[in-house]
Structure formats: structure tokens, C-alpha cells
MOPAC internal coordinates of N, CA, C and O (Angstrom, degrees):
PM7 1SCF
backbone

  N    0.0000 0     0.00 0     0.00 0    0    0    0
  C    1.4502 1     0.00 0     0.00 0    1    0    0
  C    1.5233 1   108.39 1     0.00 0    2    1    0
  O    1.2310 1   121.27 1   -34.45 1    3    2    1
  N    1.3347 1   115.18 1   145.55 1    3    2    1
  C    1.4650 1   120.29 1   176.05 1    5    3    2
  C    1.5244 1   109.20 1  -119.55 1    6    5    3
  O    1.2310 1   122.18 1   -17.56 1    7    6    5
  N    1.3263 1   113.43 1   162.44 1    7    6    5
  C    1.4660 1   121.05 1   177.96 1    9    7    6
  C    1.5185 1   107.14 1  -129.24 1   10    9    7
  O    1.2310 1   120.55 1   -57.93 1   11   10    9
  N    1.3168 1   116.56 1   122.07 1   11   10    9
  C    1.4549 1   121.71 1   173.38 1   13   11   10
  C    1.5229 1   106.74 1   -97.15 1   14   13   11
  O    1.2310 1   120.82 1   -66.98 1   15   14   13
  N    1.3309 1   116.03 1   113.02 1   15   14   13
  C    1.4640 1   121.60 1  -178.74 1   17   15   14
  C    1.5220 1   108.96 1  -100.44 1   18   17   15
  O    1.2310 1   120.77 1   -52.37 1   19   18   17
  N    1.3162 1   116.12 1   127.63 1   19   18   17
  C    1.4559 1   122.53 1   176.11 1   21   19   18
  C    1.5190 1   105.95 1  -113.58 1   22   21   19
  O    1.2310 1   121.07 1   -63.83 1   23   22   21
  N    1.3437 1   115.56 1   116.17 1   23   22   21
  C    1.4621 1   121.19 1  -171.94 1   25   23   22
  C    1.5267 1   110.08 1  -119.34 1   26   25   23
  O    1.2310 1   121.12 1   -41.99 1   27   26   25
  N    1.3082 1   115.46 1   138.01 1   27   26   25
  C    1.4642 1   122.27 1  -177.91 1   29   27   26
  C    1.5232 1   109.20 1  -111.97 1   30   29   27
  O    1.2310 1   120.20 1   -72.89 1   31   30   29
  N    1.3534 1   117.23 1   107.11 1   31   30   29
  C    1.4715 1   120.63 1  -177.56 1   33   31   30
  C    1.5327 1   111.97 1   -57.38 1   34   33   31
  O    1.2310 1   121.34 1   -42.25 1   35   34   33
  N    1.3260 1   115.05 1   137.75 1   35   34   33
  C    1.4614 1   121.57 1   178.71 1   37   35   34
  C    1.5206 1   108.11 1   -75.05 1   38   37   35
  O    1.2310 1   120.83 1   -76.22 1   39   38   37
  N    1.3181 1   116.01 1   103.78 1   39   38   37
  C    1.4602 1   122.58 1  -175.79 1   41   39   38
  C    1.5196 1   108.78 1  -117.42 1   42   41   39
  O    1.2310 1   119.53 1   -57.16 1   43   42   41
  N    1.3318 1   118.50 1   122.84 1   43   42   41
  C    1.4682 1   120.24 1  -179.88 1   45   43   42
  C    1.5297 1   111.74 1   -53.66 1   46   45   43
  O    1.2310 1   121.12 1   -46.32 1   47   46   45
  N    1.3220 1   115.45 1   133.68 1   47   46   45
  C    1.4558 1   121.67 1   177.32 1   49   47   46
  C    1.5243 1   114.43 1    84.19 1   50   49   47
  O    1.2310 1   120.19 1   173.84 1   51   50   49
  N    1.3223 1   117.25 1    -6.16 1   51   50   49
  C    1.4593 1   119.64 1  -179.94 1   53   51   50
  C    1.5343 1   110.03 1   -74.83 1   54   53   51
  O    1.2310 1   121.35 1   -22.78 1   55   54   53
  N    1.3141 1   115.02 1   157.22 1   55   54   53
  C    1.4592 1   121.98 1  -179.98 1   57   55   54
  C    1.5280 1   109.00 1  -103.86 1   58   57   55
  O    1.2310 1   120.46 1   -46.53 1   59   58   57
  N    1.3323 1   116.73 1   133.47 1   59   58   57
  C    1.4639 1   121.56 1   174.29 1   61   59   58
  C    1.5233 1   108.19 1  -149.36 1   62   61   59
  O    1.2310 1   120.79 1   -61.20 1   63   62   61
  N    1.3252 1   116.09 1   118.80 1   63   62   61
  C    1.4652 1   122.74 1   180.00 1   65   63   62
  C    1.5320 1   107.74 1   -97.56 1   66   65   63
  O    1.2310 1   121.07 1   -83.28 1   67   66   65
  N    1.3331 1   115.57 1    96.72 1   67   66   65
  C    1.4717 1   120.97 1  -176.37 1   69   67   66
  C    1.5303 1   112.51 1   -62.55 1   70   69   67
  O    1.2310 1   120.30 1   141.77 1   71   70   69
  N    1.3208 1   117.04 1   -38.23 1   71   70   69
  C    1.4583 1   119.64 1  -178.06 1   73   71   70
  C    1.5305 1   110.91 1   -66.04 1   74   73   71
  O    1.2310 1   120.43 1   135.95 1   75   74   73
  N    1.3314 1   116.78 1   -44.05 1   75   74   73
  C    1.4671 1   120.27 1   178.50 1   77   75   74
  C    1.5285 1   109.74 1   -62.45 1   78   77   75
  O    1.2310 1   120.72 1   136.50 1   79   78   77
  N    1.3163 1   116.22 1   -43.50 1   79   78   77
  C    1.4671 1   120.89 1  -179.74 1   81   79   78
  C    1.5250 1   110.69 1   -59.07 1   82   81   79
  O    1.2310 1   120.72 1   132.43 1   83   82   81
  N    1.3257 1   116.22 1   -47.57 1   83   82   81
  C    1.4629 1   122.29 1  -177.58 1   85   83   82
  C    1.5298 1   112.21 1   -70.93 1   86   85   83
  O    1.2310 1   120.45 1   134.29 1   87   86   85
  N    1.3238 1   116.74 1   -45.71 1   87   86   85
  C    1.4630 1   121.26 1  -169.90 1   89   87   86
  C    1.5286 1   115.07 1   -91.20 1   90   89   87
  O    1.2310 1   120.05 1   158.31 1   91   90   89
  N    1.3319 1   117.52 1   -21.69 1   91   90   89
  C    1.4672 1   120.31 1  -175.14 1   93   91   90
  C    1.5266 1   112.52 1  -122.13 1   94   93   91
  O    1.2310 1   120.59 1   125.29 1   95   94   93
  N    1.3396 1   116.47 1   -54.71 1   95   94   93
  C    1.4664 1   118.77 1  -173.49 1   97   95   94
  C    1.5267 1   112.75 1   -65.39 1   98   97   95
  O    1.2310 1   120.11 1   128.16 1   99   98   97
  N    1.3137 1   117.40 1   -51.84 1   99   98   97
  C    1.4673 1   118.73 1  -175.77 1  101   99   98
  C    1.5347 1   112.48 1   -67.81 1  102  101   99
  O    1.2310 1   118.53 1   142.16 1  103  102  101
  N    1.3346 1   120.42 1   -37.84 1  103  102  101
  C    1.4671 1   118.36 1   171.82 1  105  103  102
  C    1.5374 1   112.31 1   -60.85 1  106  105  103
  O    1.2310 1   120.09 1   145.50 1  107  106  105
  N    1.3418 1   117.43 1   -34.50 1  107  106  105
  C    1.4625 1   121.41 1   175.28 1  109  107  106
  C    1.5281 1   110.11 1   -62.21 1  110  109  107
  O    1.2310 1   120.49 1   133.00 1  111  110  109
  N    1.3227 1   116.66 1   -47.00 1  111  110  109
  C    1.4700 1   121.02 1   178.98 1  113  111  110
  C    1.5254 1   109.89 1   -57.89 1  114  113  111
  O    1.2310 1   120.22 1   132.31 1  115  114  113
  N    1.3204 1   117.19 1   -47.69 1  115  114  113
  C    1.4640 1   121.68 1  -179.38 1  117  115  114
  C    1.5256 1   110.89 1   -61.13 1  118  117  115
  O    1.2310 1   120.39 1   134.97 1  119  118  117
  N    1.3158 1   116.87 1   -45.03 1  119  118  117
  C    1.4670 1   120.52 1  -179.37 1  121  119  118
  C    1.5238 1   110.96 1   -62.54 1  122  121  119
  O    1.2310 1   120.26 1   135.58 1  123  122  121
  N    1.3304 1   117.10 1   -44.42 1  123  122  121
  C    1.4613 1   120.50 1  -178.16 1  125  123  122
  C    1.5255 1   112.19 1   -70.02 1  126  125  123
  O    1.2310 1   120.32 1   142.81 1  127  126  125
  N    1.3275 1   117.00 1   -37.19 1  127  126  125
  C    1.4659 1   119.77 1  -179.77 1  129  127  126
  C    1.5286 1   111.88 1   -77.46 1  130  129  127
  O    1.2310 1   120.14 1   158.91 1  131  130  129
  N    1.3135 1   117.33 1   -21.09 1  131  130  129
  C    1.4540 1   121.07 1   177.65 1  133  131  130
  C    1.5221 1   112.30 1    59.76 1  134  133  131
  O    1.2310 1   120.82 1    40.74 1  135  134  133
  N    1.3177 1   116.03 1  -139.26 1  135  134  133
  C    1.4640 1   121.23 1  -176.25 1  137  135  134
  C    1.5285 1   113.54 1   -68.99 1  138  137  135
  O    1.2310 1   119.85 1   167.64 1  139  138  137
  N    1.3345 1   117.89 1   -12.36 1  139  138  137
  C    1.4731 1   119.35 1   176.17 1  141  139  138
  C    1.5290 1   110.93 1   -66.95 1  142  141  139
  O    1.2310 1   120.06 1   153.66 1  143  142  141
  N    1.3182 1   117.50 1   -26.34 1  143  142  141
  C    1.4663 1   122.43 1   174.70 1  145  143  142
  C    1.5213 1   107.36 1   -96.51 1  146  145  143
  O    1.2310 1   120.62 1   -71.85 1  147  146  145
  N    1.3214 1   116.41 1   108.15 1  147  146  145
  C    1.4686 1   119.52 1  -179.64 1  149  147  146
  C    1.5225 1   110.38 1   -68.79 1  150  149  147
  O    1.2310 1   120.75 1   135.79 1  151  150  149
  N    1.3338 1   116.17 1   -44.21 1  151  150  149
  C    1.4608 1   122.78 1   177.46 1  153  151  150
  C    1.5233 1   107.41 1  -165.69 1  154  153  151
  O    1.2310 1   120.82 1    -4.95 1  155  154  153
  N    1.3172 1   116.04 1   175.05 1  155  154  153
  C    1.4642 1   120.69 1   175.21 1  157  155  154
  C    1.5181 1   108.60 1  -150.39 1  158  157  155
  O    1.2310 1   121.45 1   -19.51 1  159  158  157
  N    1.3302 1   114.84 1   160.49 1  159  158  157
  C    1.4566 1   121.76 1   173.06 1  161  159  158
  C    1.5220 1   108.03 1  -129.71 1  162  161  159
  O    1.2310 1   121.04 1   -22.43 1  163  162  161
  N    1.3260 1   115.62 1   157.57 1  163  162  161
  C    1.4627 1   122.33 1   177.42 1  165  163  162
  C    1.5207 1   107.64 1  -127.66 1  166  165  163
  O    1.2310 1   120.58 1   -48.53 1  167  166  165
  N    1.3343 1   116.50 1   131.47 1  167  166  165
  C    1.4653 1   122.85 1   178.89 1  169  167  166
  C    1.5253 1   109.41 1  -116.53 1  170  169  167
  O    1.2310 1   121.11 1   -34.53 1  171  170  169
  N    1.3237 1   115.49 1   145.47 1  171  170  169
  C    1.4657 1   122.49 1   173.18 1  173  171  170
  C    1.5197 1   106.64 1  -117.42 1  174  173  171
  O    1.2310 1   120.07 1   -58.73 1  175  174  173
  N    1.3412 1   117.47 1   121.27 1  175  174  173
  C    1.4587 1   121.45 1  -178.19 1  177  175  174
  C    1.5100 1   112.00 1   -63.79 1  178  177  175
  O    1.2310 1   120.99 1   -44.11 1  179  178  177
  N    1.3446 1   115.70 1   135.89 1  179  178  177
  C    1.4680 1   121.33 1   179.32 1  181  179  178
  C    1.5159 1   113.04 1  -113.00 1  182  181  179
  O    1.2310 1   120.27 1   136.50 1  183  182  181
  N    1.3298 1   117.10 1   -43.50 1  183  182  181
  C    1.4691 1   119.82 1  -174.56 1  185  183  182
  C    1.5177 1   109.75 1  -159.34 1  186  185  183
  O    1.2310 1   121.64 1   -17.37 1  187  186  185
  N    1.3265 1   114.46 1   162.63 1  187  186  185
  C    1.4598 1   121.35 1   174.40 1  189  187  186
  C    1.5215 1   109.89 1   -91.07 1  190  189  187
  O    1.2310 1   121.20 1    11.63 1  191  190  189
  N    1.3228 1   115.30 1  -168.37 1  191  190  189
  C    1.4577 1   120.71 1  -175.21 1  193  191  190
  C    1.5228 1   115.24 1   -75.22 1  194  193  191
  O    1.2310 1   120.15 1   158.29 1  195  194  193
  N    1.3087 1   117.32 1   -21.71 1  195  194  193
  C    1.4663 1   121.30 1  -179.18 1  197  195  194
  C    1.5284 1   109.51 1  -105.98 1  198  197  195
  O    1.2310 1   120.10 1   -28.69 1  199  198  197
  N    1.3260 1   117.41 1   151.31 1  199  198  197
  C    1.4678 1   119.67 1   178.22 1  201  199  198
  C    1.5278 1   111.27 1   -54.88 1  202  201  199
  O    1.2310 1   121.01 1   -50.73 1  203  202  201
  N    1.3020 1   115.68 1   129.27 1  203  202  201
  C    1.4532 1   121.18 1   178.61 1  205  203  202
  C    1.5191 1   115.27 1    81.67 1  206  205  203
  O    1.2310 1   119.99 1   175.00 1  207  206  205
  N    1.3322 1   117.63 1    -5.00 1  207  206  205
  C    1.4624 1   120.31 1  -179.37 1  209  207  206
  C    1.5272 1   110.01 1   -77.15 1  210  209  207
  O    1.2310 1   120.49 1   -37.69 1  211  210  209
  N    1.3266 1   116.68 1   142.31 1  211  210  209
  C    1.4688 1   118.98 1   178.26 1  213  211  210
  C    1.5339 1   110.00 1   -73.23 1  214  213  211
  O    1.2310 1   120.12 1   -19.62 1  215  214  213
  N    1.3197 1   117.38 1   160.38 1  215  214  213
  C    1.4555 1   119.84 1   178.09 1  217  215  214
  C    1.5329 1   110.79 1   -66.79 1  218  217  215
  O    1.2310 1   120.53 1   -31.20 1  219  218  217
  N    1.3116 1   116.59 1   148.80 1  219  218  217
  C    1.4667 1   121.11 1   176.93 1  221  219  218
  C    1.5226 1   110.23 1   -66.93 1  222  221  219
  O    1.2310 1   121.32 1   140.97 1  223  222  221
  N    1.3302 1   115.08 1   -39.03 1  223  222  221
  C    1.4635 1   121.14 1   179.72 1  225  223  222
  C    1.5209 1   109.20 1  -120.81 1  226  225  223
  O    1.2310 1   120.69 1   -42.76 1  227  226  225
  N    1.3304 1   116.28 1   137.24 1  227  226  225
  C    1.4631 1   121.09 1   179.28 1  229  227  226
  C    1.5314 1   110.05 1   -75.95 1  230  229  227
  O    1.2310 1   120.82 1   151.07 1  231  230  229
  N    1.3328 1   116.03 1   -28.93 1  231  230  229
  C    1.4641 1   121.24 1   178.76 1  233  231  230
  C    1.5197 1   109.39 1  -160.39 1  234  233  231
  O    1.2310 1   121.27 1   -21.54 1  235  234  233
  N    1.3230 1   115.18 1   158.46 1  235  234  233
  C    1.4579 1   122.61 1   175.12 1  237  235  234
  C    1.5166 1   108.56 1  -148.13 1  238  237  235
  O    1.2310 1   121.51 1   -24.86 1  239  238  237
  N    1.3271 1   114.72 1   155.14 1  239  238  237
  C    1.4598 1   119.62 1   165.31 1  241  239  238
  C    1.5131 1   106.70 1  -130.78 1  242  241  239
  O    1.2310 1   121.32 1   -24.47 1  243  242  241
  N    1.3118 1   115.08 1   155.53 1  243  242  241
  C    1.4571 1   121.71 1   179.16 1  245  243  242
  C    1.5228 1   106.43 1  -131.59 1  246  245  243
  O    1.2310 1   121.00 1   -63.10 1  247  246  245
  N    1.3173 1   115.68 1   116.90 1  247  246  245
  C    1.4597 1   122.41 1  -178.50 1  249  247  246
  C    1.5268 1   107.39 1  -103.84 1  250  249  247
  O    1.2310 1   120.76 1   -58.05 1  251  250  249
  N    1.3234 1   116.16 1   121.95 1  251  250  249
  C    1.4691 1   121.48 1  -177.45 1  253  251  250
  C    1.5265 1   109.81 1   -99.63 1  254  253  251
  O    1.2310 1   121.46 1   -52.27 1  255  254  253
  N    1.3336 1   114.80 1   127.73 1  255  254  253
  C    1.4596 1   122.46 1  -179.68 1  257  255  254
  C    1.5270 1   108.65 1  -134.92 1  258  257  255
  O    1.2310 1   120.59 1   -17.87 1  259  258  257
  N    1.3302 1   116.48 1   162.13 1  259  258  257
  C    1.4564 1   120.21 1   179.77 1  261  259  258
  C    1.5223 1   112.47 1   -68.99 1  262  261  259
  O    1.2310 1   119.99 1   150.25 1  263  262  261
  N    1.3431 1   117.63 1   -29.75 1  263  262  261
  C    1.4636 1   121.13 1  -177.09 1  265  263  262
  C    1.5276 1   109.68 1  -158.44 1  266  265  263
  O    1.2310 1   120.96 1   -13.01 1  267  266  265
  N    1.3240 1   115.78 1   166.99 1  267  266  265
  C    1.4701 1   120.58 1   174.75 1  269  267  266
  C    1.5273 1   108.98 1   -61.08 1  270  269  267
  O    1.2310 1   121.12 1   140.19 1  271  270  269
  N    1.3171 1   115.47 1   -39.81 1  271  270  269
  C    1.4657 1   119.71 1   179.86 1  273  271  270
  C    1.5288 1   111.44 1   -61.49 1  274  273  271
  O    1.2310 1   120.36 1   139.60 1  275  274  273
  N    1.3354 1   116.91 1   -40.40 1  275  274  273
  C    1.4601 1   119.60 1   177.30 1  277  275  274
  C    1.5327 1   111.34 1   -65.53 1  278  277  275
  O    1.2310 1   120.52 1   140.34 1  279  278  277
  N    1.3221 1   116.61 1   -39.66 1  279  278  277
  C    1.4755 1   119.12 1   176.20 1  281  279  278
  C    1.5235 1   109.34 1   -59.39 1  282  281  279
  O    1.2310 1   120.56 1   133.22 1  283  282  281
  N    1.3209 1   116.53 1   -46.78 1  283  282  281
  C    1.4665 1   120.67 1  -178.71 1  285  283  282
  C    1.5271 1   111.58 1   -64.21 1  286  285  283
  O    1.2310 1   120.00 1   141.58 1  287  286  285
  N    1.3361 1   117.61 1   -38.42 1  287  286  285
  C    1.4670 1   121.32 1   178.37 1  289  287  286
  C    1.5252 1   111.42 1   -66.56 1  290  289  287
  O    1.2310 1   120.48 1   143.94 1  291  290  289
  N    1.3234 1   116.70 1   -36.06 1  291  290  289
  C    1.4585 1   120.43 1  -179.31 1  293  291  290
  C    1.5147 1   113.33 1   -81.03 1  294  293  291
  O    1.2310 1   120.81 1   139.21 1  295  294  293
  N    1.3291 1   116.06 1   -40.79 1  295  294  293
  C    1.4648 1   120.18 1  -175.49 1  297  295  294
  C    1.5255 1   111.92 1   -84.29 1  298  297  295
  O    1.2310 1   120.59 1   133.49 1  299  298  297
  N    1.3192 1   116.49 1   -46.51 1  299  298  297
  C    1.4679 1   121.71 1  -172.91 1  301  299  298
  C    1.5147 1   115.54 1   -49.08 1  302  301  299
  O    1.2310 1   119.34 1   124.44 1  303  302  301
  N    1.3366 1   118.86 1   -55.56 1  303  302  301
  C    1.4634 1   119.82 1  -178.49 1  305  303  302
  C    1.5304 1   113.59 1   -66.16 1  306  305  303
  O    1.2310 1   120.45 1   163.57 1  307  306  305
  N    1.3259 1   116.74 1   -16.43 1  307  306  305
  C    1.4635 1   121.97 1  -177.46 1  309  307  306
  C    1.5248 1   112.96 1  -109.96 1  310  309  307
  O    1.2310 1   120.35 1  -177.26 1  311  310  309
  N    1.3237 1   116.93 1     2.74 1  311  310  309
  C    1.4686 1   121.45 1  -174.10 1  313  311  310
  C    1.5210 1   112.42 1   -55.92 1  314  313  311
  O    1.2310 1   119.98 1   137.04 1  315  314  313
  N    1.3115 1   117.64 1   -42.96 1  315  314  313
  C    1.4624 1   119.95 1  -177.32 1  317  315  314
  C    1.5293 1   111.22 1   -60.28 1  318  317  315
  O    1.2310 1   120.33 1   134.14 1  319  318  317
  N    1.3278 1   116.97 1   -45.86 1  319  318  317
  C    1.4675 1   120.87 1  -179.64 1  321  319  318
  C    1.5289 1   111.28 1   -68.93 1  322  321  319
  O    1.2310 1   120.25 1   138.17 1  323  322  321
  N    1.3281 1   117.12 1   -41.83 1  323  322  321
  C    1.4696 1   120.92 1   179.63 1  325  323  322
  C    1.5177 1   110.37 1   -64.05 1  326  325  323
  O    1.2310 1   120.21 1   131.67 1  327  326  325
  N    1.3278 1   117.20 1   -48.33 1  327  326  325
  C    1.4652 1   120.81 1  -177.75 1  329  327  326
  C    1.5220 1   112.30 1   -68.25 1  330  329  327
  O    1.2310 1   119.98 1   149.90 1  331  330  329
  N    1.3359 1   117.64 1   -30.10 1  331  330  329
  C    1.4686 1   120.55 1   177.57 1  333  331  330
  C    1.5203 1   111.41 1   -65.05 1  334  333  331
  O    1.2310 1   120.07 1   154.59 1  335  334  333
  N    1.3251 1   117.47 1   -25.41 1  335  334  333
  C    1.4651 1   121.47 1  -178.58 1  337  335  334
  C    1.5301 1   112.52 1   -80.60 1  338  337  335
  O    1.2310 1   119.86 1   163.37 1  339  338  337
  N    1.3208 1   117.87 1   -16.63 1  339  338  337
  C    1.4722 1   121.33 1  -176.76 1  341  339  338
  C    1.5267 1   111.68 1   -55.88 1  342  341  339
  O    1.2310 1   120.03 1   138.99 1  343  342  341
  N    1.3202 1   117.55 1   -41.01 1  343  342  341
  C    1.4680 1   120.88 1  -178.34 1  345  343  342
  C    1.5237 1   112.41 1   -61.88 1  346  345  343
  O    1.2310 1   119.90 1   162.05 1  347  346  345
  N    1.3206 1   117.79 1   -17.95 1  347  346  345
  C    1.4689 1   120.60 1   178.88 1  349  347  346
  C    1.5198 1   113.21 1   -74.81 1  350  349  347
  O    1.2310 1   119.94 1   163.75 1  351  350  349
  N    1.3401 1   117.72 1   -16.25 1  351  350  349
  C    1.4677 1   118.22 1  -178.81 1  353  351  350
  C    1.5276 1   114.79 1  -129.11 1  354  353  351
  O    1.2310 1   119.37 1   166.38 1  355  354  353
  N    1.3426 1   118.81 1   -13.62 1  355  354  353
  C    1.4680 1   117.96 1  -179.71 1  357  355  354
  C    1.5198 1   112.11 1  -157.49 1  358  357  355
  O    1.2310 1   121.68 1   -18.89 1  359  358  357
  N    1.3317 1   114.40 1   161.11 1  359  358  357
  C    1.4555 1   121.27 1   170.39 1  361  359  358
  C    1.5309 1   110.36 1  -111.52 1  362  361  359
  O    1.2310 1   120.48 1  -168.54 1  363  362  361
  N    1.3191 1   116.68 1    11.46 1  363  362  361
  C    1.4604 1   122.57 1   178.54 1  365  363  362
  C    1.5242 1   111.06 1   -86.48 1  366  365  363
  O    1.2310 1   120.80 1   -25.87 1  367  366  365
  N    1.3274 1   116.08 1   154.13 1  367  366  365
  C    1.4650 1   121.70 1   172.87 1  369  367  366
  C    1.5206 1   108.21 1   -97.01 1  370  369  367
  O    1.2310 1   119.89 1   -59.31 1  371  370  369
  N    1.3240 1   117.82 1   120.69 1  371  370  369
  C    1.4611 1   120.22 1  -177.94 1  373  371  370
  C    1.5264 1   112.51 1   -73.91 1  374  373  371
  O    1.2310 1   121.51 1   -23.55 1  375  374  373
  N    1.3246 1   114.72 1   156.45 1  375  374  373
  C    1.4558 1   123.79 1   174.53 1  377  375  374
  C    1.5213 1   106.39 1  -110.29 1  378  377  375
  O    1.2310 1   120.13 1   -47.91 1  379  378  377
  N    1.3433 1   117.36 1   132.09 1  379  378  377
  C    1.4597 1   121.83 1  -178.24 1  381  379  378
  C    1.5157 1   109.90 1  -111.42 1  382  381  379
  O    1.2310 1   120.73 1   -43.24 1  383  382  381
  N    1.3293 1   116.21 1   136.76 1  383  382  381
  C    1.4574 1   121.81 1   171.15 1  385  383  382
  C    1.5150 1   107.88 1  -138.70 1  386  385  383
  O    1.2310 1   120.71 1   -45.07 1  387  386  385
  N    1.3265 1   116.25 1   134.93 1  387  386  385
  C    1.4536 1   121.59 1   174.27 1  389  387  386
  C    1.5128 1   107.63 1  -108.93 1  390  389  387
  O    1.2310 1   121.19 1   -51.74 1  391  390  389
  N    1.3349 1   115.34 1   128.26 1  391  390  389
  C    1.4575 1   121.79 1  -175.88 1  393  391  390
  C    1.5174 1   110.57 1  -125.45 1  394  393  391
  O    1.2310 1   121.22 1   -27.69 1  395  394  393
  N    1.3313 1   115.26 1   152.31 1  395  394  393
  C    1.4432 1   121.94 1   171.12 1  397  395  394
  C    1.5231 1   106.95 1   -84.76 1  398  397  395
  O    1.2310 1   119.70 1   -53.82 1  399  398  397
  N    1.3224 1   118.17 1   126.18 1  399  398  397
  C    1.4588 1   121.49 1   179.14 1  401  399  398
  C    1.5245 1   107.09 1   -80.93 1  402  401  399
  O    1.2310 1   120.74 1   -69.72 1  403  402  401
  N    1.3313 1   116.20 1   110.28 1  403  402  401
  C    1.4576 1   122.29 1  -175.89 1  405  403  402
  C    1.5259 1   111.00 1   -87.74 1  406  405  403
  O    1.2310 1   120.42 1   141.04 1  407  406  405
  N    1.3230 1   116.80 1   -38.96 1  407  406  405
  C    1.4566 1   122.89 1   176.79 1  409  407  406
  C    1.5286 1   106.35 1  -129.52 1  410  409  407
  O    1.2310 1   120.20 1   -48.19 1  411  410  409
  N    1.3215 1   117.23 1   131.81 1  411  410  409
  C    1.4523 1   118.06 1  -176.13 1  413  411  410
  C    1.4898 1   115.06 1  -131.92 1  414  413  411
  O    1.2310 1   120.10 1   180.00 1  415  414  413

């Protein structure tokens, strides 16, 4: 299993609508990716590693798929529609990482 993590750097003055992301955007991603997306999670950054430090990322999602190929099959054909929705909840540029889930 792989995990595609989409992370939004915590940037002062940036806009991020957590409710829209949780309630509208991620369900859209799941619907468009269909069975290629086994499940997903959404995180809201709370704090950094030191007391009082801000979180590194304001938000993240993790999309779980059986393989990189399945992620590409689910996301690729829908990328235009998914990416067009980003402006509805943020002005940040996301960072993507795909990882092999070693322990789940």
C-alpha cells in the first residue's frame, strides 16, 4: 500500500478554509478517484516540535492506494478538476510526497 501525502506549508497570511477542505474538497477527490482511493485522512496542523512553535504544515491529507500506479490511474484523469478546486480553499501551493506504507 502507498500513501500520497499532500501538505500545505504554514505560511503567514495565507488563506486555508479547513471546513471546505474537509467537507467538500476531499470528498470530491474520493468520488473522482473511486476505488483507486482506498481511504483518506485529513490533518489540521496544531503545533511544531518546540513549545509555542507553529505547525510546519497548516493542513495535510493522506490518500491511501494499493500502488503508485493506482494513484496515478485515479488522480491523473481527474487532476484538472481536482486542481481547479484548490482555489476554493487556499492560496497555498501544496507539497506532494508518495510513500510506501511499511507499518499500517
